[in-house]
C-alpha positions as CSV (number, residue, x, y, z in Angstrom):
1,M,23.7,28.5,2.8
2,T,20.5,28.9,4.6
3,D,18.4,26.4,6.3
4,E,16.1,25.7,3.2
5,D,18.9,24.9,0.8
6,E,20.5,22.5,3.2
7,N,16.9,20.8,3.8
8,E,16.4,19.6,0.2
9,G,13.9,17.0,-0.1
10,G,11.3,18.1,2.5
11,A,12.8,16.8,5.4
12,E,12.1,18.6,8.8
13,A,14.9,20.9,10.1
14,G,17.1,19.0,12.5
15,A,16.4,15.5,10.7
16,P,18.8,13.3,9.0
17,P,19.1,13.9,5.1
18,G,17.4,10.6,4.0
19,A,14.4,11.2,6.8
20,A,11.9,12.5,4.3
21,R,12.9,9.7,1.7
22,R,12.4,6.9,4.4
23,A,8.9,8.3,5.2
24,S,7.7,8.5,1.6
25,A,9.2,4.7,1.0
26,W,7.2,3.4,4.3
27,M,4.1,5.5,2.8
28,I,4.5,3.9,-0.6
29,L,4.9,0.3,1.0
30,A,1.6,0.8,3.3
31,I,-0.3,1.8,0.1
32,V,0.8,-1.2,-1.8
33,A,-0.2,-3.3,1.4
34,A,-3.5,-2.1,1.8
35,A,-4.3,-2.5,-2.2
36,L,-3.0,-6.3,-2.0
37,L,-5.2,-6.6,0.7
38,V,-8.3,-5.1,-0.9
39,C,-7.3,-7.1,-4.0
40,C,-7.2,-10.3,-1.9
41,C,-10.3,-9.7,0.3
42,S,-12.6,-8.8,-3.3
43,A,-10.8,-12.3,-4.6
44,A,-12.0,-14.1,-1.6
45,V,-15.6,-12.8,-1.7
46,G,-15.9,-13.1,-5.7
47,L,-15.0,-17.0,-5.0
48,L,-17.7,-17.3,-2.2
49,I,-20.4,-15.9,-4.4
50,S,-19.4,-18.2,-7.0
51,W,-19.3,-21.2,-4.5
52,S,-22.5,-20.4,-3.1
53,A,-24.3,-19.7,-6.7
54,G,-23.0,-23.3,-7.6
55,L,-20.3,-22.2,-10.1
56,F,-17.9,-24.9,-8.6
57,H,-20.4,-27.8,-8.3
58,T,-20.2,-30.8,-10.3
59,P,-23.2,-30.7,-12.9
60,T,-25.7,-33.6,-12.6
């Protein structure tokens, strides 16, 4: 076997076999966390704009 055959999954030479998988899992978690942050911030901005426009005030 060559180094390329032993190095399946894109892990660097000398790295543990699951290192590439762990790195990609952390990347996915970071992307999900960033998406949730953007979603929550945009929802908060939308609520603030709605509140300032008077959409939550009792009609008189």
